[in-house]
VEXVOLUM-252803 format. One record per residue (C-alpha): residue in one letter; x, z, y. Coordinates in nm, 2 decimals, padded with zeros to 4 digits. Layout:
REM residues N
<gudo "A" <X Z Y>>;
...
//
This chain:
REM residues 333
<gudo "X" <-03.06 -07.10 -03.15>>;
<gudo "X" <-02.99 -06.74 -03.31>>;
<gudo "X" <-03.20 -06.67 -03.56>>;
<gudo "X" <-03.29 -06.30 -03.39>>;
<gudo "X" <-03.47 -06.55 -03.15>>;
<gudo "X" <-03.58 -06.78 -03.39>>;
<gudo "X" <-03.74 -06.50 -03.57>>;
<gudo "X" <-03.93 -06.36 -03.31>>;
<gudo "X" <-04.05 -06.69 -03.16>>;
<gudo "X" <-04.17 -06.79 -03.51>>;
<gudo "X" <-04.38 -06.46 -03.53>>;
<gudo "X" <-04.51 -06.54 -03.22>>;
<gudo "X" <-04.60 -06.88 -03.26>>;
<gudo "X" <-04.76 -06.89 -03.57>>;
<gudo "X" <-05.03 -06.63 -03.45>>;
<gudo "X" <-04.99 -06.41 -03.71>>;
<gudo "X" <-05.24 -06.09 -03.68>>;
<gudo "X" <-05.09 -05.82 -03.49>>;
<gudo "X" <-05.07 -05.54 -03.79>>;
<gudo "X" <-04.86 -05.82 -03.97>>;
<gudo "X" <-04.60 -05.86 -03.66>>;
<gudo "X" <-04.59 -05.50 -03.64>>;
<gudo "X" <-04.48 -05.51 -04.05>>;
<gudo "X" <-04.23 -05.77 -04.02>>;
<gudo "X" <-03.86 -05.68 -04.07>>;
<gudo "X" <-03.72 -05.52 -03.76>>;
<gudo "X" <-03.42 -05.76 -03.75>>;
<gudo "X" <-03.32 -05.65 -03.41>>;
<gudo "X" <-03.30 -05.30 -03.50>>;
<gudo "X" <-03.10 -05.40 -03.82>>;
<gudo "X" <-02.83 -05.61 -03.63>>;
<gudo "X" <-02.81 -05.28 -03.41>>;
<gudo "X" <-02.74 -05.04 -03.69>>;
<gudo "X" <-02.50 -05.29 -03.89>>;
<gudo "X" <-02.29 -05.30 -03.57>>;
<gudo "X" <-02.26 -04.90 -03.62>>;
<gudo "X" <-02.17 -04.97 -04.00>>;
<gudo "X" <-01.87 -05.20 -03.86>>;
<gudo "X" <-01.76 -04.93 -03.62>>;
<gudo "X" <-01.76 -04.67 -03.85>>;
<gudo "X" <-01.57 -04.88 -04.12>>;
<gudo "X" <-01.30 -04.95 -03.84>>;
<gudo "X" <-01.27 -04.61 -03.73>>;
<gudo "X" <-01.20 -04.50 -04.12>>;
<gudo "X" <-00.94 -04.81 -04.14>>;
<gudo "X" <-01.13 -04.96 -04.37>>;
<gudo "X" <-01.24 -05.29 -04.18>>;
<gudo "X" <-01.26 -05.64 -04.35>>;
<gudo "X" <-00.90 -05.68 -04.34>>;
<gudo "X" <-00.81 -05.34 -04.48>>;
<gudo "X" <-01.03 -05.39 -04.74>>;
<gudo "X" <-00.90 -05.75 -04.84>>;
<gudo "X" <-00.56 -05.57 -04.84>>;
<gudo "X" <-00.68 -05.31 -05.11>>;
<gudo "X" <-00.80 -05.56 -05.31>>;
<gudo "X" <-00.46 -05.74 -05.29>>;
<gudo "X" <-00.29 -05.45 -05.38>>;
<gudo "X" <-00.51 -05.34 -05.66>>;
<gudo "X" <-00.38 -05.42 -06.00>>;
<gudo "X" <-00.62 -05.27 -06.21>>;
<gudo "X" <-00.94 -05.45 -06.10>>;
<gudo "X" <-01.17 -05.40 -05.81>>;
<gudo "X" <-01.03 -05.19 -05.53>>;
<gudo "X" <-01.38 -05.07 -05.45>>;
<gudo "X" <-01.71 -05.08 -05.54>>;
<gudo "X" <-02.03 -05.04 -05.34>>;
<gudo "X" <-02.35 -04.98 -05.52>>;
<gudo "X" <-02.69 -04.80 -05.48>>;
<gudo "X" <-02.80 -04.49 -05.62>>;
<gudo "X" <-03.09 -04.30 -05.71>>;
<gudo "X" <-03.48 -04.41 -05.66>>;
<gudo "X" <-03.40 -04.38 -05.29>>;
<gudo "X" <-03.13 -04.64 -05.32>>;
<gudo "X" <-02.84 -04.44 -05.16>>;
<gudo "X" <-02.59 -04.69 -05.10>>;
<gudo "X" <-02.25 -04.55 -05.20>>;
<gudo "X" <-01.90 -04.67 -05.12>>;
<gudo "X" <-01.60 -04.56 -05.40>>;
<gudo "X" <-01.25 -04.65 -05.35>>;
<gudo "X" <-01.04 -04.68 -05.64>>;
<gudo "X" <-00.71 -04.56 -05.54>>;
<gudo "X" <-00.39 -04.64 -05.74>>;
<gudo "X" <-00.10 -04.38 -05.79>>;
<gudo "X" <00.09 -04.47 -05.44>>;
<gudo "X" <-00.14 -04.69 -05.29>>;
<gudo "X" <-00.19 -04.46 -04.99>>;
<gudo "X" <00.17 -04.50 -04.87>>;
<gudo "X" <00.17 -04.89 -04.93>>;
<gudo "X" <00.33 -05.04 -04.65>>;
<gudo "X" <00.12 -05.36 -04.65>>;
<gudo "X" <-00.17 -05.13 -04.53>>;
<gudo "X" <-00.18 -05.02 -04.14>>;
<gudo "X" <-00.10 -04.68 -04.07>>;
<gudo "X" <-00.45 -04.61 -03.97>>;
<gudo "X" <-00.57 -04.71 -04.31>>;
<gudo "X" <-00.28 -04.52 -04.47>>;
<gudo "X" <-00.40 -04.21 -04.26>>;
<gudo "X" <-00.71 -04.22 -04.38>>;
<gudo "X" <-00.68 -04.27 -04.74>>;
<gudo "X" <-00.41 -03.98 -04.75>>;
<gudo "X" <-00.67 -03.77 -04.55>>;
<gudo "X" <-00.96 -03.88 -04.78>>;
<gudo "X" <-00.77 -03.82 -05.13>>;
<gudo "X" <-00.63 -03.45 -04.97>>;
<gudo "X" <-01.00 -03.34 -04.92>>;
<gudo "X" <-01.10 -03.50 -05.27>>;
<gudo "X" <-00.90 -03.30 -05.51>>;
<gudo "X" <-01.18 -03.21 -05.73>>;
<gudo "X" <-01.22 -03.57 -05.82>>;
<gudo "X" <-01.04 -03.63 -06.17>>;
<gudo "X" <-00.74 -03.91 -06.21>>;
<gudo "X" <-00.88 -04.14 -06.44>>;
<gudo "X" <-00.69 -04.40 -06.65>>;
<gudo "X" <-00.78 -04.76 -06.73>>;
<gudo "X" <-00.86 -04.86 -07.09>>;
<gudo "X" <-00.70 -05.17 -07.21>>;
<gudo "X" <-00.88 -05.46 -07.04>>;
<gudo "X" <-00.92 -05.61 -07.39>>;
<gudo "X" <-01.09 -05.36 -07.56>>;
<gudo "X" <-01.28 -05.22 -07.27>>;
<gudo "X" <-01.62 -05.33 -07.22>>;
<gudo "X" <-01.77 -05.38 -06.87>>;
<gudo "X" <-01.41 -05.27 -06.72>>;
<gudo "X" <-01.54 -04.91 -06.72>>;
<gudo "X" <-01.32 -04.63 -06.60>>;
<gudo "X" <-01.23 -04.35 -06.87>>;
<gudo "X" <-01.09 -04.03 -06.82>>;
<gudo "X" <-00.75 -03.94 -06.95>>;
<gudo "X" <-00.76 -03.73 -07.24>>;
<gudo "X" <-00.44 -03.48 -07.23>>;
<gudo "X" <-00.45 -03.45 -07.60>>;
<gudo "X" <-00.45 -03.81 -07.69>>;
<gudo "X" <-00.08 -03.95 -07.82>>;
<gudo "X" <-00.10 -04.29 -07.64>>;
<gudo "X" <00.25 -04.38 -07.56>>;
<gudo "X" <00.18 -04.69 -07.33>>;
<gudo "X" <00.16 -04.59 -07.00>>;
<gudo "X" <-00.12 -04.70 -06.79>>;
<gudo "X" <-00.18 -04.67 -06.42>>;
<gudo "X" <-00.35 -04.37 -06.27>>;
<gudo "X" <-00.66 -04.44 -06.06>>;
<gudo "X" <-00.86 -04.21 -05.85>>;
<gudo "X" <-01.20 -04.29 -05.74>>;
<gudo "X" <-01.31 -04.15 -05.41>>;
<gudo "X" <-01.65 -04.17 -05.23>>;
<gudo "X" <-01.65 -04.27 -04.86>>;
<gudo "X" <-01.86 -04.06 -04.68>>;
<gudo "X" <-02.05 -04.32 -04.46>>;
<gudo "X" <-02.34 -04.26 -04.25>>;
<gudo "X" <-02.48 -04.58 -04.09>>;
<gudo "X" <-02.50 -04.77 -04.41>>;
<gudo "X" <-02.77 -04.52 -04.53>>;
<gudo "X" <-02.96 -04.58 -04.21>>;
<gudo "X" <-02.92 -04.99 -04.24>>;
<gudo "X" <-03.02 -04.98 -04.58>>;
<gudo "X" <-03.33 -04.69 -04.54>>;
<gudo "X" <-03.47 -04.90 -04.26>>;
<gudo "X" <-03.44 -05.22 -04.45>>;
<gudo "X" <-03.63 -05.08 -04.77>>;
<gudo "X" <-03.90 -04.91 -04.56>>;
<gudo "X" <-03.99 -05.24 -04.40>>;
<gudo "X" <-03.96 -05.41 -04.75>>;
<gudo "X" <-04.19 -05.14 -04.88>>;
<gudo "X" <-04.43 -05.23 -04.57>>;
<gudo "X" <-04.47 -05.56 -04.66>>;
<gudo "X" <-04.52 -05.51 -05.01>>;
<gudo "X" <-04.79 -05.27 -04.90>>;
<gudo "X" <-04.96 -05.51 -04.65>>;
<gudo "X" <-04.95 -05.79 -04.93>>;
<gudo "X" <-05.11 -05.57 -05.16>>;
<gudo "X" <-05.41 -05.49 -04.90>>;
<gudo "X" <-05.43 -05.90 -04.83>>;
<gudo "X" <-05.48 -05.95 -05.20>>;
<gudo "X" <-05.73 -05.72 -05.26>>;
<gudo "X" <-05.93 -05.86 -04.96>>;
<gudo "X" <-05.88 -06.24 -05.11>>;
<gudo "X" <-05.98 -06.12 -05.42>>;
<gudo "X" <-06.32 -05.98 -05.31>>;
<gudo "X" <-06.36 -06.29 -05.12>>;
<gudo "X" <-06.28 -06.54 -05.36>>;
<gudo "X" <-06.53 -06.33 -05.57>>;
<gudo "X" <-06.79 -06.37 -05.33>>;
<gudo "X" <-06.76 -06.73 -05.32>>;
<gudo "X" <-06.75 -06.79 -05.71>>;
<gudo "X" <-07.08 -06.60 -05.70>>;
<gudo "X" <-07.23 -06.85 -05.41>>;
<gudo "X" <-07.10 -07.18 -05.60>>;
<gudo "X" <-07.28 -07.05 -05.90>>;
<gudo "X" <-07.56 -07.06 -05.69>>;
<gudo "X" <-07.53 -07.40 -05.56>>;
<gudo "X" <-07.48 -07.51 -05.88>>;
<gudo "X" <-07.80 -07.42 -06.04>>;
<gudo "X" <-08.11 -07.64 -05.97>>;
<gudo "X" <-08.33 -07.47 -05.69>>;
<gudo "X" <-08.70 -07.50 -05.69>>;
<gudo "X" <-08.68 -07.83 -05.53>>;
<gudo "X" <-08.42 -07.91 -05.81>>;
<gudo "X" <-08.16 -07.97 -05.55>>;
<gudo "X" <-07.82 -07.89 -05.67>>;
<gudo "X" <-07.46 -07.95 -05.56>>;
<gudo "X" <-07.30 -07.95 -05.89>>;
<gudo "X" <-07.17 -08.28 -05.94>>;
<gudo "X" <-07.04 -08.25 -05.56>>;
<gudo "X" <-06.82 -07.92 -05.59>>;
<gudo "X" <-06.72 -08.08 -05.92>>;
<gudo "X" <-06.56 -08.35 -05.75>>;
<gudo "X" <-06.43 -08.14 -05.45>>;
<gudo "X" <-06.23 -07.92 -05.71>>;
<gudo "X" <-06.12 -08.24 -05.88>>;
<gudo "X" <-05.94 -08.32 -05.55>>;
<gudo "X" <-05.79 -07.96 -05.47>>;
<gudo "X" <-05.64 -07.96 -05.85>>;
<gudo "X" <-05.47 -08.33 -05.75>>;
<gudo "X" <-05.38 -08.19 -05.41>>;
<gudo "X" <-05.18 -07.92 -05.57>>;
<gudo "X" <-05.14 -07.72 -05.27>>;
<gudo "X" <-04.95 -07.43 -05.36>>;
<gudo "X" <-04.86 -07.51 -05.73>>;
<gudo "X" <-04.86 -07.78 -05.96>>;
<gudo "X" <-04.84 -07.78 -06.37>>;
<gudo "X" <-04.82 -08.15 -06.38>>;
<gudo "X" <-04.46 -08.25 -06.53>>;
<gudo "X" <-04.37 -08.47 -06.22>>;
<gudo "X" <-04.39 -08.20 -05.94>>;
<gudo "X" <-04.41 -07.88 -06.16>>;
<gudo "X" <-04.38 -07.56 -05.98>>;
<gudo "X" <-04.48 -07.36 -05.64>>;
<gudo "X" <-04.45 -07.49 -05.33>>;
<gudo "X" <-04.30 -07.36 -04.98>>;
<gudo "X" <-04.52 -07.34 -04.65>>;
<gudo "X" <-04.39 -07.67 -04.54>>;
<gudo "X" <-04.49 -07.85 -04.84>>;
<gudo "X" <-04.82 -07.65 -04.87>>;
<gudo "X" <-04.93 -07.73 -04.50>>;
<gudo "X" <-04.91 -08.09 -04.59>>;
<gudo "X" <-05.10 -08.09 -04.92>>;
<gudo "X" <-05.37 -07.89 -04.77>>;
<gudo "X" <-05.40 -08.12 -04.50>>;
<gudo "X" <-05.43 -08.41 -04.74>>;
<gudo "X" <-05.69 -08.25 -04.91>>;
<gudo "X" <-05.92 -08.19 -04.61>>;
<gudo "X" <-05.86 -08.55 -04.54>>;
<gudo "X" <-05.94 -08.66 -04.85>>;
<gudo "X" <-06.29 -08.46 -04.89>>;
<gudo "X" <-06.35 -08.61 -04.56>>;
<gudo "X" <-06.23 -08.97 -04.70>>;
<gudo "X" <-06.48 -08.96 -04.98>>;
<gudo "X" <-06.79 -08.81 -04.79>>;
<gudo "X" <-06.82 -08.53 -05.03>>;
<gudo "X" <-06.99 -08.32 -04.73>>;
<gudo "X" <-07.22 -08.58 -04.62>>;
<gudo "X" <-07.36 -08.60 -04.97>>;
<gudo "X" <-07.47 -08.20 -05.02>>;
<gudo "X" <-07.79 -08.15 -05.09>>;
<gudo "X" <-07.78 -07.79 -05.01>>;
<gudo "X" <-07.70 -07.65 -04.66>>;
<gudo "X" <-07.51 -07.34 -04.78>>;
<gudo "X" <-07.27 -07.56 -04.93>>;
<gudo "X" <-07.11 -07.65 -04.58>>;
<gudo "X" <-07.08 -07.28 -04.55>>;
<gudo "X" <-06.91 -07.25 -04.87>>;
<gudo "X" <-06.69 -07.52 -04.80>>;
<gudo "X" <-06.56 -07.38 -04.46>>;
<gudo "X" <-06.51 -07.04 -04.66>>;
<gudo "X" <-06.32 -07.23 -04.95>>;
<gudo "X" <-06.09 -07.39 -04.67>>;
<gudo "X" <-06.05 -07.07 -04.49>>;
<gudo "X" <-05.95 -06.87 -04.80>>;
<gudo "X" <-05.67 -07.17 -04.85>>;
<gudo "X" <-05.56 -07.13 -04.47>>;
<gudo "X" <-05.55 -06.76 -04.54>>;
<gudo "X" <-05.31 -06.82 -04.82>>;
<gudo "X" <-05.08 -07.05 -04.61>>;
<gudo "X" <-05.03 -06.82 -04.36>>;
<gudo "X" <-04.94 -06.53 -04.60>>;
<gudo "X" <-04.67 -06.79 -04.77>>;
<gudo "X" <-04.53 -06.85 -04.41>>;
<gudo "X" <-04.51 -06.49 -04.32>>;
<gudo "X" <-04.35 -06.39 -04.69>>;
<gudo "X" <-04.10 -06.68 -04.63>>;
<gudo "X" <-04.00 -06.60 -04.27>>;
<gudo "X" <-03.94 -06.22 -04.40>>;
<gudo "X" <-03.75 -06.31 -04.69>>;
<gudo "X" <-03.53 -06.53 -04.44>>;
<gudo "X" <-03.47 -06.24 -04.23>>;
<gudo "X" <-03.39 -06.03 -04.53>>;
<gudo "X" <-03.13 -06.31 -04.66>>;
<gudo "X" <-02.99 -06.35 -04.31>>;
<gudo "X" <-02.94 -05.99 -04.25>>;
<gudo "X" <-02.77 -05.90 -04.61>>;
<gudo "X" <-02.55 -06.21 -04.54>>;
<gudo "X" <-02.44 -06.05 -04.21>>;
<gudo "X" <-02.38 -05.73 -04.36>>;
<gudo "X" <-02.14 -05.88 -04.61>>;
<gudo "X" <-01.96 -06.08 -04.35>>;
<gudo "X" <-01.86 -05.80 -04.14>>;
<gudo "X" <-01.83 -05.56 -04.40>>;
<gudo "X" <-01.70 -05.76 -04.71>>;
<gudo "X" <-01.89 -05.48 -04.93>>;
<gudo "X" <-02.09 -05.74 -05.12>>;
<gudo "X" <-02.43 -05.57 -05.10>>;
<gudo "X" <-02.62 -05.89 -05.18>>;
<gudo "X" <-02.49 -05.85 -05.53>>;
<gudo "X" <-02.72 -05.56 -05.58>>;
<gudo "X" <-02.96 -05.50 -05.33>>;
<gudo "X" <-03.17 -05.81 -05.37>>;
<gudo "X" <-03.23 -05.70 -05.73>>;
<gudo "X" <-03.31 -05.36 -05.64>>;
<gudo "X" <-03.62 -05.39 -05.39>>;
<gudo "X" <-03.75 -05.75 -05.24>>;
<gudo "X" <-04.07 -05.82 -05.10>>;
<gudo "X" <-04.32 -05.98 -05.39>>;
<gudo "X" <-04.38 -06.35 -05.32>>;
<gudo "X" <-04.57 -06.44 -05.61>>;
<gudo "X" <-04.92 -06.34 -05.45>>;
<gudo "X" <-04.98 -06.69 -05.30>>;
<gudo "X" <-04.94 -06.88 -05.62>>;
<gudo "X" <-05.16 -06.60 -05.84>>;
<gudo "X" <-05.42 -06.64 -05.60>>;
<gudo "X" <-05.43 -07.01 -05.58>>;
<gudo "X" <-05.48 -07.02 -05.95>>;
<gudo "X" <-05.77 -06.78 -05.95>>;
<gudo "X" <-05.94 -07.03 -05.69>>;
<gudo "X" <-05.85 -07.29 -05.93>>;
<gudo "X" <-06.00 -07.13 -06.23>>;
<gudo "X" <-06.33 -07.16 -06.06>>;
<gudo "X" <-06.33 -07.52 -06.14>>;
<gudo "X" <-06.36 -07.41 -06.52>>;
<gudo "X" <-06.67 -07.20 -06.46>>;
<gudo "X" <-06.97 -07.30 -06.68>>;
<gudo "X" <-07.15 -07.41 -06.40>>;
<gudo "X" <-06.92 -07.67 -06.35>>;
<gudo "X" <-06.89 -07.80 -06.69>>;
//
């Protein structure tokens, strides 16, 4: 099954809230935008085959650089053209024509010379100093920006939706923090003796012991240390629920509000699981579309873009730790 359909089906199948679905990565739109980029590069004579030839011809390092600049992450393709490359017979006629035209219309860009690779940190390009008395002749290189349009559209769309995902997650986290706070206050009441000297302190202490043992979203134990993916988290949540039933904890509650509190406790964990599932499927969509971008263009965007913007996936673990920390309340000590 193609990922576009798999992604769409998963969003529908998992029953996410409509506003979550509206914030999901627009994979279909990104695919359409990617087609425009591939067409634009081909029209410039810079399809993957041509870029591969430029890499083959280059004797001075990377033949081109693809990076993101500024706060808006504007994508920029810079060709590093050695002297004579625009007439190299190994390039197609269309590519040679485009490169010649590009150079002719960018006369304001200075020629540069590569410094000695042995002494050049990071392979930086340095301007030629006319007054220097260097006798060793180094290859002249010209850096020319390729004026592309549709890659900015593609990454603008992707960045905007990642920001929407982050905003949604911030909103969900605030709601969960408030809900966990309310539950914590309720558990304090349930752990204090009532006027009839009834308390569920020991039952809740046991319940938290089972919860920590389940390690639904993370574990600090050496043998299985780390955070869980949604598949593992679902299995552990199911184990926790069955273990609570098996031990008969609910049947031994002395206070009726404890049942309601347990339902709220389970509900919070289910919400965390759904958040984790939603995060994972969108992260997969981002990884897939960037991989497809690099396959269609060979520009290597995955090496830079994920480090610049990526939806936060830490919220589930941090919230789960907040729930677990209730076990350390003086009420349960």
